N, C-alpha and C positions, 0 to 999 in steps of 0.2 A: 504494500500500500504506500501511496505517496500523495503529494500535493502538486497540482498542476495549475498553471496560469499562463496567460498570454494576451497580447494586443496586436490587432491588425488594423492599421490605418488605411483601409481600402479607399477612402474618399480622397485623401490628400496625397497619399504615397510617401508621406514623411516618416522618417525612422522614429520608432517609439523612444521615449525618454528612458534611458537605461536605469536611472535612479528609481523611476516609478515601477519598472518591472522588478527591480530588486526589492522595493518596499512591498510589492504584492507577494513576492516569494517569501520574504521574511515573515509576513503576517500569518503564513500557514506552515511555519517551521515545525510545529508540533506534529504535523503529518509525516514529516521526513527528517528526523534528527540525524540521520547517518550521512547526509551530504546534500549539496545543492549544485545546480547548474543552470546555465542560460544559453540561449542562441539568438542571434540577431541577423536578419537578412532583409535589408531594405526596409520596407514598411511593416515588417513583422518582428516581434520579440516574444520568445517563449521562455518561461521559467519553470523550475522543477525543484521539489524537495523530496529526498529519497529515504524510504525505509527499506533497507536492504534485506531481501528475502531470498530471491533466486539470483544466482551468479553474483555473489556479494561483491567481488572485486571487479567484475567486467561489465556491470549493467548500468553504468553512469548515464544519466539523461540530462538534457534532450539527446536523443539517439537518432542516427541517420542510416541511410542505405550506403552502398559502396561508393557511389559518385557524389554524395552530398546533396542530391536533388530533393529528397524527401526526409523530413524531420518530424519527430514525434515527442510530445511530453505526455506521459501515460501514467495512470493511476489504476491499480488493480492486479488481478492475476488471471492468466489464461491457462486453464487446466488441461486443455488438449493441445498445448503448443508443440509438444514433441511430435505428435502425429502430423501437425501442420508443417513443421520444419521438414520432416521426411518427404512430404508431398512437394513442398516448394523446392527442395534440393533436387528432386527428380526433374523439376521444371527448369533447372538451371540457375537457381538463386544460391548465392554464397553467403553464409552466416559468419559473423566475426565474434559473436558472443554466445553465451549459453542462456541468456535471459529470454523470458517469454515476450518481452517488449518488442524485440526485433522481428518477431513473426508478423506483427501488425504492419510494419513498414514494408516488408517483402510481400505480404498478403495484399496490401494496397496496390503495389506495382502489378500484381497478377490479376486481382479481381476488382480493383477500384473500390468504390464506396461499399460494395457488397462484401468486403472483407468482414464486416461486423456479423454477417450471417454465418460465418465460419467459426466464430469464436464461442467456445464454451467456457465462460468465465464471468468475472465481475470486472467492469471497466468503465472508465471515463477518460477520454483523451482528446487532445487537439493535435491534428496532423497537418503539416504544412507541405504543400506541393509547390516548390519554388519555380518550376518551369511553367506551371499553369497559373501561378499566383492565386492559389486556391487553398482554403483552410477547411478541413473537415473536423467537426466536433461531434462526439457521439457518447451516449450513455447506454449501459448494458441492458439486456432484455427485460429484466425485472427491477431495475433501478437500485441495485445494491450500492452502487457508488454514485454520489451526487455530481451534478455539473450545473453551474450557473453562468449566465452571460448578460451583457448589456450591449445594445446596439444604438448608438447615438451620434449624430452629426458626422457620419462617415468613419466612425471608429467602433470596432467590434472588440469587446473585452470578455474573456472567459476565465473561469477558475473553479477549483474544487469547493471553495467556500466564498460566501458573499463578501466577507471582510476584505478579501484580496481585491475584489472589484472596487470596493469603496476607497481603496488607496489611490485610485486614479482621479486626478483633479477634474472637476466639472461634472462628476457623476453624483447626483443628489440622492442620498439615501433616506430621504424623508418618507415616513409611512404614508400610505394612501388609504383613503376611506374604503375603496373597493376591496383591498386586501384585508383590512380589518373586518369588514363585513363577511368576507368569505371565511376567515378564521373563526369568527363567531358562529358561523353556520356549521362548519364541519369539525372544528377543534384542531384542524391542521390545514395546510395550504396545498391543495392539489396543483400540480404543474399545469400551466407555466407560472403561476403566481408566486411572488415572494412579498414580504412586507415593504421592501425597499424600492420605492419609486420605479426606475426603469429596469431594475434587475429582474431577470426571469430565470425560471428553472427549466432545464431541458427534461422532458418527460421520459419515463422509463421506455426503453425500446425505441428511442427516437434518435435521429441524427440531423445535422444542420450543416449547410455548406455556405461559405462566404467567398465571394469572388470580387474583383474590382468593381462589379456592378452592385454590390451590396450583399446583405445576408438574406438567404432564402428562408422559407418557413420551416418550422419543425416538421420533419418527415418521419412518419411511423414506418420503421423497417421490420419490426418484430410483430408479425401478424399471426396469431395463434390459429392453428387448424381447428375448425369447428366440427369436424367429423368425429363422432363418438363411436367407440367400440361397441360391438354387440355380439352375442352368441358365444362369449367366452365365460367359462365358469369362474365363480368368485375365488375358488381355490387357486386356479391358474393365474388369475390377476394378482392375488396376494403373493404368490411365489415369485412372479416376475417383478413385482414391486419391491419385495425384500432384496432381490438380487441387485436391482438398480440402485437402491439406497446404499447397500454395502459398497458397490462400485464407486458411487459418488463420494462416499466418505474416504475410501482409499485414495481416490484420485485427488481429493482436496487436501490430503496430508502431505503433498509434495512441498518440500521446503529445504533450504540449506541452513536454516537456523532452528533453534528449539521451538516446538509447538506444544499447545495444550488445548484445553476445552473448558467452556463455561458449562457448569453442571447445575441444574435445578433438580427438583424432585419429580419432574414431569416425564412423560413418555418420550418426547422428541430428543431432548438432550441426553437422556439415559441411553437411548438407542445409538446416538452418535458416539458417545463415550465407549459403549460396549463394543461397537464395531472398530473404533480406534484401537482398543485393547487387543483385538485380533491381529492387528498389523504393527503393533509396537510393543516393546518389552515393558516399558514403564510410561504411563500416561500421567501428565500433570493435570489436575482439575481444580476449578476455582468456583466458589459460590458466594453470592451476596444475599444477605437477609436483613430484616428490620428488627429492631428491639424496642421495648418500652411500654407495651400495653397488651391487654388481652386481645384487642382488635388485631394487633400485629401477629400475635401467636397463632391466630386462626389462619393466616395466609403465609406464615414463614416456612420456607422450603429448606432451611439449613439442615435440620435433622434428617429429612428424607435424602438429601444429597449426600450427607455423611454416610448413611447406610449404604447407598449405592456405591460410593467410593470405596468403602471397606470391602464390599462384596467383590468389586472388580480389582482391588489391589492398587488403586491409583495413588499417586502422591498428591494429597488433597489439602487445600487451604480454603478458609472462608473469612469473610468480613461481615460484620453486622453494623448497620447504620441506624442511628437514632434520629429523633426529630430535629435536634439541634444541629447535627452534622448535615442533615438534609437541607435545612433552611439556610445554613451558612453557605452552602454550595449553590443555592438556588439561582441567585443573580449571576455569579460567575459562570455557571453552566450555560447560560444563554449566549455568552460570547462565542461558545463553541456551537451550540445548537442552531442559532440564527432564525429559528422559526418555532412556533408552538407545536407541542406533540404530547404524547401520553405522559402522565406524571412519573411512571416508572423509568423514564429515560435516564434520570440522574443516577439511578442505582447501577446502570451499566458502567458508568465511569469508575465507581468505587471498585468493582470487581476487576475491571481491566487494569486499573492502577496496581492492584494486588498482583495480577498475572504478570505485569510488565517487569516485576522483580526477577522473574525466572524465564519468561518466554517472550517472543515477539509476535507469535501467531496463535489465535485461538479459533477453534471450531465451535459453532453454536447450533442449537436446535431451532433457531429462529426461521420462520417462513413456512412451517408445516401446517399451521392451522388454516390458513386461507385456501390453499388448493385442495386440502383434504377434508374441509368441513369441521373444524374444531371448535367453533364458537357457538354460544347459545343462539345467536341470531340466525344461524343456518338451520338449527332445529326449528325455530319459529317459522322460517321461510318454508320449510318442508311441510308444515301444517297450514301454510298461508292460504292455499287455494280453498281449503275447506272454510277457513275463517272468513275469507272475503265473500263466500256465498251467503253469509248472513246479511240482513238488511243494513244499508249504510248507516241508518240511524243508530243501530246497535254498535257497529264497529268504530264509527267516527265520533260518537257522542256518549252513549250509555256506558260502554266498557271503559273508555278513558276517564270518565267522571268517577266511576266506581273505584277504579284503581287510584285515582288522584286523591280521593277522599279517605282512602285506607292507608295503612302503613306498608303497602306493597313495595317490594324492592324497586329501586330506580330502573333497573334494566327491564323489569316486567312492564312498567308503564311506558318506557320507550319502545319496547317491542310491540305492544298493542297499538301504539300510535303509528308505528312504521308499517305494520302489516295491513292496516286499513287502506293504505295507498295501493291503487290498482296498477300503476305504471312501475315496472321493475326498476327503472333508473331513479325515479323519484323515491322509491322505497329505500334504495341504498342511501339516498340523501337524508331521509328521515332517520335511518338507523344511526347515522353519525351525528345528527343534528344536536347542537348544544343550546343555541338560542333559536327559538322559532322565528318565522318571518315577522310575526306580530311583536315579539319581544325586541327584535333588532330594529324594527321601525320605531318603537317607543324609545330606544336608546339613543339613536342618532339625532343630533341637532339638525334643524331644517337647513342651516347654511352650509352643512358639510355632508349632505346626503350622498351616499355612494351611487355611482352610476351602475347600470346593469352591466355585468361583465360577461365573459364567455361562459357558456354552459359546459364546464369542464368534464362532467360525467357523460354528456352526450357523445363526446369524442370516443370514449371507450365502449359505449353501448352500441354504436352504429354497426360494427362488424359482427355482433353476436345477437342481434335482435331476434333471430329465428330460433335461438336455442331455448331450452326450458329455463324457467325463471331462476331456479336454484343454480344452474350452471352459469347463467349470466352473472349472478351475484358473486359467485366464487371468482370468476375471471376478472370482474371489475375490482373486487377487493384486492386481488394480487397486484394489479397494475396501478391502482390508485391508493387505496387505503394502506396497503403494505408498503408500496414504494415510497410514498411521500409522508409517511408517519413512522412506522416501526423501523424500517430500514434506514431512514434518515438518522434517527437517533442511534441506531446500531453503529452506523459509520461514524457519526460525529463524536459520540462518547468514547468509542474505542480509539479513534485517532487522537482524541484529546489526551489520551494516555500513551500515545505512540505505539498502539497495538493494532495488528491487522486482524479483523474479524471476518471469518468465512462462514458461509451458510450452505452446507451441502444439500439441504432439503430443497434448495432452489437451483440445483445443478440442471443445466439445460437438457441433458439426455433424460434425466429423471422426470423433469417437468413436462417434457413433450409426451411422455407416456402417461403421467398422472392426469394431464388435462384431456387426454383422449378417453378417460374413464368417466362415464356418466355420473353426475353428482348423486343421483338416486341410488347408485351402487355403492359409492363411497360412504353414504349415510343410510344404508338400508335399515329399515326399522326405526328411522329418525334418531339414530345414535351417532353422536359426533365422532368423526374419524374411525368409523367402524372398520372399513377396509384396511386402513393404515394399521390399526391395532392388530388386525388379523395377520397382516404381513409381518408385524414385529413380534408376534406371539412367541416365536422361538428365540428371540433376542432379549426381550425385556420381561422381567418377572411379572407374574400376574398381579401382585400387590401394587405394582407401579401402573400397569395397564388399566386396572380397575379403580385406581385411586382418584380422588376428586381433583378437578382442574383448579389450580391455585393461581399461578401467574405472579408477576411482579406487581402485586397490588400495594398501593401506598394508602394508608388509612386517613386520607385527607378529610373525609367527612367528619371524623371525630376530632382531628387536630384543629379544624377550623372553628370548633366550638369552645376552645379554651383561649388563652392569651394569643395564640398564633393567629386566630381570626382577627383580632384587633390590629396586629402587626400587618396583616395582609390588607386590611381596610385602609390603613394609613399609607401603604405603598400604592394601592390602586388609585386613591383619591388625592395623591400629592399634586401640588400646583404645577401646571405645565405638562402634566402627563397625558397619556392616551385618552383617559376619560375626560379630563379637563379640556382637551383639544377637540374631541370629536363627539362627546356624548353629554346627555343630561345627567346630573348627579343623583337626582331623586330615585330613579329606578335602580341605580347601582347601590345606593344606600339601602334600599328595600331588600335587595338580594342578601346583603349581610345580615340585616335584622331577621328576616324570615328563616335563614339558616340557623342563626344563633338561638332563636326562640323555638326551633324544631317545628315550625309551621310548614316548612318545605325543605327538601334536600337540594341545596344549590351548590354543592361543592364543585361540580364540573364547570358551572358558569363562573363561579368566583375564581377558580384556579386558572381558567383561560384568561380572565382579565389580569390576574397576577402575572401570567407569562408575558402578555403583551406589554405590560408596564416594565417588567424586568428587561425585556428586549429593547424597549425605547431608552431606558436608562443606560444600558450598557453601550448602545450605539448612538447616543445623542450627539457625540462628536465623532461621527463615523470616520472621517478622513484621518483622524489621529489615533484611532484604535488599532494598535499593532500587537497587543498582547492581552491575555486574559486578566481580568481584575484580580487583585490579590485575594487569596483565601487561605485560611489556616486549617481547612477541613482535613487535609491529607495527614496532618500530624496526629490525627485521632484514629487513623486506620490501623487496626491490629489484626493480623492473620491468626487463624486457629492453629493450635498445635497439632 
């Protein structure tokens, strides 16, 4: 993993300011502490920070082909690069390094922009073709690695993180009402939106080309096959699935430096670690947990992870984080995250910081829930057709009112509200919705009302509209909810600790097969991840397979009702902040009062406003922000014996 950045002055043809490219590169030094490099060619400047994983001594970037006509700054890993090297050598290409980066350069010479279709890996890169004065920017199929860009006044700027782009003079990083409105809607920012003015996010499975005539549109290159398998027994599907999972794990263990794994008490990470143990004598595992209350004990996975580690004989360490450590790191974390996401994002940093003491690479179980139907919302969707047969008055009024008046769990109320929607795309929107359209309308002041933006979900739904509704939901969730929320924080928090995080459950070969299996088979009997669990039955113990799904839940609902709630209120309502600039204070005050008095559960809404204000505060002087705000939180991290 690395950090990439670059500038292409396609309008003027003027050479980029070397000091600016250096400032961009310096701002993402945490992504690559092992080295840096740059390349300048007329109107183009490329920067790179390196975390050395493959070909430690020979993989310096930016990297070029034999005659210096094609240059690349690359972030990621290409797991099938050895196969591609063999193919390209037969076609007459000569390789000078053992790094996976070089295969993209020669692949571009051979296949052009379609080189991305050949890559099984995680990647974000900028590739400069000096002969054609052409820049190709791409993000991997499922968006494991981020890529941002800005195109203004004849200047195209790209980078792994927003903060690098904000080092460029003249790029205004002010928040926009449209982006804030979208964040309030989903709880995260689907591509191409970011909070920062002209800065955009390249969508998962997309590429973009810049020529002397300007930047083209984001082009979707990764179009999933909508043909679903039929006539194959569940046993045969499970057997093939297990084989592909093991192959993916083994393939992603490639490294010239020490590797480990993040281990929770759940099915997916347990499977990954078990399979790693088949191919390695001694696996290092790392776990993060929470401490401090009965609410935390209910979701803590530390004990379950310790049991798994003991059974497998791994070299195991864990770290437990309390409310004070969590809140101390809250604002500094958003210098790295750069956009709102799930509250558990911060915990990823603590466990990766622990892992960094002994490894550079970790494998995780992230990414299995979305393609295999692991969330409660998918169970709800599998019953949705029956639910929507009820009269609209019942599904859209009576049931939500009954649940709202009771002490039903928040996810049940959200589920009933979402399932009432007949349109699958809008149903997805409701599933994620944090603030309803009516609530958002009441929040914004009339003088800063957001303009109607792009329907970001429609882009993903267009190609799969003829598929069954549950299959549509899984595919959109992989490419939008997963790519621009969970994978964003997986990348940002691991790279904040200078650790490469890999996700074998999103291996391209595995995913092509997984997405060819009908969702109704994956969840037969309305059971989450039923087929995946059957595939893993010979790998994962029954107590893990049948155990409750916990996840990295942070007990913010409870935390917000003690003094922490007052601290968050003071943060959100500070003078000159997001609320003060864009919103009315009264409805925000009511959010805090109703949550404190237990009249309503508003933790998701409150925490989203906290995130927006933390982001604004960290980046209020964006052009001068080159390092994370100081924090003492790491001094409190202690590993388990």
